[in-house]
C-alpha positions as CSV (number, residue, x, y, z in Angstrom):
1,X,-11.7,-8.9,19.2
2,X,-11.1,-8.1,15.8
3,X,-7.5,-7.8,14.7
4,X,-6.0,-4.6,13.2
5,X,-6.5,-5.8,9.6
6,X,-4.5,-7.9,7.1
7,X,-0.9,-7.4,6.9
8,X,2.3,-8.4,5.4
9,X,3.0,-12.0,5.0
10,X,4.2,-13.9,8.2
11,X,3.1,-11.1,10.5
12,X,0.5,-11.2,13.2
13,X,-1.7,-8.2,13.4
14,X,-2.0,-6.5,16.9
15,X,-5.5,-6.3,18.7
16,X,-7.0,-3.1,17.4
17,X,-8.8,-2.0,20.4
18,X,-7.1,-2.7,23.8
19,X,-6.9,0.2,26.2
20,X,-10.0,2.4,25.9
21,X,-12.5,-0.1,24.6
22,X,-16.1,-0.4,25.4
23,X,-16.7,-3.9,26.5
24,X,-19.4,-6.0,25.0
25,X,-20.4,-9.1,26.9
26,X,-19.9,-12.2,24.5
27,X,-19.3,-10.0,21.5
28,X,-16.9,-7.7,19.6
29,X,-16.7,-4.2,20.6
30,X,-17.6,-2.0,17.4
31,X,-15.7,1.1,18.7
32,X,-12.4,1.5,20.6
33,X,-9.5,3.9,21.3
34,X,-5.8,3.4,21.9
35,X,-2.6,5.3,21.6
36,X,-0.1,4.6,18.8
37,X,2.6,4.3,21.3
38,X,0.6,1.3,23.1
39,X,-0.2,-0.3,19.8
40,X,3.5,-0.2,18.6
41,X,4.7,-1.4,22.1
42,X,2.2,-4.4,21.7
43,X,3.7,-5.4,18.4
44,X,7.4,-4.6,18.2
45,X,7.9,-5.8,14.9
46,X,10.9,-4.4,12.7
47,X,10.2,-3.2,10.1
48,X,6.8,-2.4,11.1
49,X,4.1,-4.0,9.0
50,X,1.4,-2.5,6.8
51,X,-2.3,-3.4,7.6
52,X,-5.3,-3.5,5.4
53,X,-8.0,-2.3,7.6
54,X,-11.6,-3.9,7.8
55,X,-12.7,-0.9,10.0
56,X,-12.6,2.8,10.2
57,X,-9.6,4.6,11.9
58,X,-9.1,8.1,13.0
59,X,-5.7,8.9,13.9
60,X,-5.0,12.2,15.8
61,X,-1.5,13.1,16.0
62,X,-0.7,14.5,19.7
63,X,2.9,14.7,19.8
64,X,6.3,14.6,17.8
65,X,6.4,14.1,14.1
66,X,6.2,11.1,11.9
67,X,5.2,10.2,8.4
68,X,2.3,7.8,8.2
69,X,1.2,6.1,4.8
70,X,-2.3,5.5,3.8
71,X,-2.7,3.6,0.4
72,X,0.8,4.2,-0.4
73,X,0.6,8.1,-0.1
74,X,2.9,9.3,2.7
75,X,1.5,12.0,5.0
76,X,3.6,14.2,7.3
77,X,1.9,14.3,10.5
78,X,2.4,16.7,13.5
79,X,0.4,17.6,16.6
80,X,-3.2,18.5,15.1
81,X,-2.6,16.3,12.0
82,X,-5.8,13.9,11.7
83,X,-5.9,11.0,9.2
84,X,-8.9,8.9,8.3
85,X,-8.3,5.4,7.1
86,X,-11.3,3.6,5.8
87,X,-12.2,0.0,5.4
88,X,-10.1,-1.7,2.6
89,X,-7.3,0.8,2.8
90,X,-3.8,0.0,3.8
91,X,-2.1,2.0,6.4
92,X,1.6,1.8,7.5
93,X,2.6,3.8,10.7
94,X,5.8,5.6,10.6
95,X,8.1,6.2,13.5
96,X,9.6,9.4,14.8
97,X,11.3,10.8,17.9
98,X,8.5,11.4,20.6
99,X,5.7,10.7,18.0
100,X,2.4,9.6,19.5
101,X,-1.3,9.6,18.5
102,X,-4.7,8.6,19.6
103,X,-6.6,5.8,17.6
104,X,-10.2,5.8,17.4
105,X,-11.6,2.7,15.4
106,X,-15.2,1.6,14.7
107,X,-16.6,-1.0,12.7
108,X,-18.6,-0.2,9.3
109,X,-22.3,0.4,10.1
110,X,-21.9,1.3,13.6
111,X,-22.8,4.9,12.7
112,X,-26.1,6.1,11.0
113,X,-25.8,7.1,7.4
114,X,-24.4,10.7,8.2
115,X,-23.9,13.0,5.3
116,X,-21.9,16.2,6.2
117,X,-20.3,19.2,4.4
118,X,-22.2,18.3,1.2
119,X,-19.7,15.7,0.2
120,X,-19.5,12.3,1.9
121,X,-21.4,9.5,3.5
122,X,-19.6,8.1,6.5
123,X,-19.0,4.7,5.1
124,X,-17.7,6.2,1.6
125,X,-14.4,4.2,0.9
126,X,-13.2,7.2,-1.2
127,X,-13.4,10.3,1.4
128,X,-10.5,12.5,2.0
129,X,-7.5,11.2,4.1
130,X,-5.9,14.1,5.8
131,X,-6.8,17.3,7.9
132,X,-4.6,19.8,9.6
133,X,-6.5,21.0,12.6
134,X,-5.9,24.3,14.2
135,X,-7.5,27.0,16.6
136,X,-11.0,26.1,17.7
137,X,-11.3,23.2,15.4
138,X,-8.4,21.3,16.8
139,X,-9.6,22.2,20.5
140,X,-13.0,20.9,19.6
141,X,-11.7,17.6,18.2
142,X,-9.4,17.1,21.0
143,X,-12.4,17.5,23.6
144,X,-14.4,15.0,21.5
145,X,-11.6,12.5,21.2
146,X,-10.8,12.8,24.8
147,X,-14.4,12.2,26.0
148,X,-14.7,9.2,23.8
149,X,-11.5,7.7,25.2
150,X,-12.9,8.3,28.7
151,X,-16.4,6.7,28.0
152,X,-14.9,3.9,26.1
153,X,-12.9,3.0,29.0
154,X,-15.7,3.3,31.7
155,X,-18.7,1.7,30.0
156,X,-19.9,-1.7,29.0
157,X,-21.2,-1.8,25.6
158,X,-24.9,-2.2,26.3
159,X,-28.1,-0.4,26.5
160,X,-27.7,3.3,26.8
161,X,-23.9,3.0,26.6
162,X,-24.0,1.9,23.1
163,X,-26.1,4.9,22.0
164,X,-24.0,7.3,24.1
165,X,-20.9,6.1,22.2
166,X,-22.7,6.1,18.9
167,X,-23.7,9.7,19.2
168,X,-20.2,10.8,20.5
169,X,-18.5,9.2,17.5
170,X,-21.2,10.6,15.2
171,X,-20.4,14.1,16.6
172,X,-16.8,13.5,16.4
173,X,-17.1,12.5,12.6
174,X,-19.6,15.3,11.8
175,X,-17.1,17.9,13.3
176,X,-14.2,16.4,11.3
177,X,-15.9,16.5,8.1
178,X,-17.1,20.1,8.6
179,X,-13.2,21.2,8.4
180,X,-11.7,21.3,5.0
181,X,-9.4,18.5,4.4
182,X,-5.9,18.9,3.1
183,X,-6.5,16.5,0.2
184,X,-9.8,17.5,-1.3
185,X,-10.0,20.4,-3.8
186,X,-13.1,19.8,-5.9
187,X,-13.0,20.6,-9.5
188,X,-15.4,23.4,-10.7
189,X,-18.6,22.7,-12.7
190,X,-17.9,18.9,-12.8
191,X,-20.6,16.3,-13.5
192,X,-20.6,14.8,-10.0
193,X,-23.5,12.4,-10.4
194,X,-22.1,10.7,-13.5
195,X,-18.6,10.4,-12.0
196,X,-19.9,8.9,-8.7
197,X,-22.1,6.3,-10.5
198,X,-19.1,5.6,-12.7
199,X,-16.8,5.2,-9.6
200,X,-19.3,2.7,-8.0
201,X,-19.4,0.6,-10.9
202,X,-15.6,0.5,-11.2
203,X,-15.3,-0.4,-7.5
204,X,-17.5,-3.4,-7.9
205,X,-16.3,-4.6,-11.2
206,X,-12.7,-3.6,-11.9
207,X,-11.5,-7.1,-11.5
208,X,-13.7,-8.3,-14.4
209,X,-13.9,-5.1,-16.6
210,X,-11.5,-2.4,-17.7
211,X,-13.3,-1.4,-20.9
212,X,-14.7,2.5,-20.8
213,X,-17.4,1.5,-23.4
214,X,-18.9,-1.1,-21.0
215,X,-19.1,1.3,-18.2
216,X,-20.7,4.0,-20.3
217,X,-23.3,1.6,-21.8
218,X,-24.0,0.7,-18.1
219,X,-24.7,4.2,-17.2
220,X,-26.5,5.1,-20.2
221,X,-24.0,7.8,-21.4
222,X,-21.4,8.2,-24.2
223,X,-17.7,7.5,-23.7
224,X,-17.1,11.2,-24.2
225,X,-19.6,12.3,-21.5
226,X,-18.1,9.8,-19.1
227,X,-14.6,10.9,-19.9
228,X,-15.5,14.6,-19.4
229,X,-17.1,13.8,-16.2
230,X,-13.8,12.2,-14.9
231,X,-11.6,14.9,-16.3
232,X,-13.5,17.5,-14.5
233,X,-13.7,15.6,-11.2
234,X,-10.1,14.3,-11.1
235,X,-8.0,15.5,-13.9
236,X,-7.8,11.8,-15.2
237,X,-9.6,10.2,-18.1
238,X,-12.1,7.4,-17.4
239,X,-9.5,4.9,-18.8
240,X,-7.1,6.3,-16.3
241,X,-9.6,6.2,-13.4
242,X,-10.2,2.5,-14.1
243,X,-6.3,1.6,-14.4
244,X,-5.7,3.6,-11.2
245,X,-8.1,1.6,-9.2
246,X,-6.8,-1.7,-10.7
247,X,-3.2,-0.7,-9.6
248,X,-4.2,0.3,-6.4
249,X,-5.8,-3.1,-5.7
250,X,-2.7,-4.8,-7.1
251,X,-0.5,-2.8,-4.6
252,X,-2.8,-3.6,-1.7
253,X,-2.7,-7.3,-2.5
254,X,1.2,-7.4,-3.2
255,X,1.8,-5.7,0.2
256,X,-0.8,-7.3,2.4
257,X,-1.2,-10.9,1.3
258,X,1.3,-13.7,0.5
259,X,-0.4,-14.6,-2.8
260,X,2.1,-15.1,-5.8
261,X,2.4,-12.4,-8.3
262,X,0.7,-14.5,-10.9
263,X,-2.3,-15.2,-8.7
264,X,-2.6,-11.4,-8.0
265,X,-2.7,-10.7,-11.7
266,X,-5.2,-13.5,-12.2
267,X,-7.6,-12.2,-9.5
268,X,-7.6,-8.8,-11.2
269,X,-8.5,-10.3,-14.7
270,X,-5.2,-10.5,-16.6
271,X,-4.7,-13.3,-18.9
272,X,-1.2,-14.0,-17.8
273,X,1.7,-12.9,-15.6
274,X,3.3,-11.0,-18.5
275,X,0.3,-8.9,-19.1
276,X,-0.1,-8.1,-15.6
277,X,3.7,-7.3,-15.2
278,X,3.5,-4.8,-18.1
279,X,0.4,-3.0,-16.8
280,X,1.8,-2.8,-13.2
281,X,5.2,-1.4,-14.6
282,X,3.5,1.1,-16.7
283,X,1.2,2.3,-13.9
284,X,3.5,2.0,-10.8
285,X,6.9,2.5,-12.3
286,X,8.4,-0.9,-11.2
287,X,7.6,-4.5,-11.5
288,X,5.3,-6.4,-9.1
289,X,8.2,-8.4,-7.7
290,X,10.2,-5.0,-7.1
291,X,7.3,-3.5,-5.5
292,X,6.8,-6.4,-2.9
293,X,10.4,-6.5,-2.2
294,X,10.6,-2.8,-1.5
295,X,8.0,-3.3,1.2
296,X,7.1,-0.3,3.1
297,X,9.8,1.8,1.5
298,X,7.6,2.6,-1.3
299,X,5.4,5.6,-0.7
300,X,4.2,8.5,-2.8
301,X,4.4,12.0,-1.5
302,X,1.4,13.6,0.2
303,X,-0.9,15.7,-2.0
304,X,-0.2,19.4,-2.0
305,X,-3.3,21.2,-3.1
306,X,-3.8,19.3,-6.2
307,X,-7.3,18.5,-7.5
308,X,-8.8,15.5,-6.0
309,X,-12.0,13.6,-6.2
310,X,-15.2,15.5,-5.3
311,X,-17.2,13.6,-3.0
312,X,-20.6,15.2,-3.2
313,X,-23.5,12.8,-1.9
314,X,-25.4,11.3,-4.7
């Protein structure tokens, strides 16, 4: 069974899918469910670790109140709050009196290439994170999750059961994506196609290239056009989008690996520790060593209606 993900140095990750898990004879189950209470009980570490996931995770809060952190952004969660953590992102589960949630996990590629609400492919690593469900939407999602929990527990993962769970999960994902998320407010009139192409290039090559001119040449546009597309989509310049992605990767590596700070900087293409330290301090507000020492005490506030990245399908 796959572990929950990469985690802080010296900590073993809990099994990600015990409890309601479809059983695959001789293989790894690509979909599973669990409660957050059961997960934390199985790994009673203090302080709780952060995990860098290799799979998708939907977290639906069912009781109490807690703050969970996704890629260093803190989200207040109460009953009806749903978080979607994607492969590569870092999650830290907060604690709270009586807080609990249902976790649904699945492997990349288990679902077909769905597109919904005009903004995202299922395996897009840049999708919105947080929804606050209410009314009929909340009831419908709870029903979908509850049935998935039951069927994951009942069925072996073979034959028709695979297709049943695949279709149930697809219906759940489509239902979620048809609800406006908390952290997605598309900018009006933005050049989405140019921005999305740029974002894909940056995702692939940010450890090797941080020059806007290089990316603009690859995309066949001017630096001015690329910067205008980024400003319209995110409120950030093209250079800031690149630096944001490099800083995020640095934070992920500092939090979830035991690599020395100098090695983190080297992997991200910096010529030496001093250059990396200056960049990190400028972008994050502290030194890499201080960030690592702070552990999970470092978290940014959740978005509050600010403009975020539009995710229209290309």
